[in-house]
N, C-alpha and C positions, 0 to 999 in steps of 0.2 A: 359152165363158164370156162372160157379159154384162158390161156396163160397170160395174155396181154391184159385182159380185164381183171383177173385176179391180182396181178402185179400192180396194176394202176390203183385198184381199190386199197391194197395194202399200203402203197406209198401215201395215199391220201390219209389213211388212218394214222400212220406213223407221223406224218407232217402235222396233223391236227394235235396229236399228243405232244410233239415237240413245241408247237405253238403255245399250247396251254402251259407247258412247263416254263417257257420263256416269259409268258405273261405273269405267272406266279412268282418268278424270280425277279421281275421288274427289269428285265434286260430288253430295253427298247430297240436296240439294234437287231438283236436276234428275232424279236417279234416281227420287225419289218422283213427280215430275210425269210422267215418261215411263212409269213403271210403271202409274200410274193410267190414262193414255191407252191403254196396251196392254191393260189389263184391260177397259176400255170397248170397245175394238175387238174383242177376242175375244168379249165378251158379245154384241155386235151381230152378229158372224159366226154365233154359235151360234143366236141368235134367228131368223136368216134362212136357216139350214141350209147355211151356207157352210163347207165343210171346210177347215180350216187345216192345211196340209201340214207335214211334218217340219221344213222350214226355217223355218216360222213358229211352231214350238212353243215 
């Protein structure tokens, strides 16, 4: 796995964790921010042929 792929998958995992925490805390604004970031990262992964595993779904 190259550095780009590894970094992208790590960012996706981190963003998913941040999104989950924001939901748990009831922070609607942060949920929107994190969801937007996650959508962008998943789009970037798809554009570059990076398979996002089940843990990143």
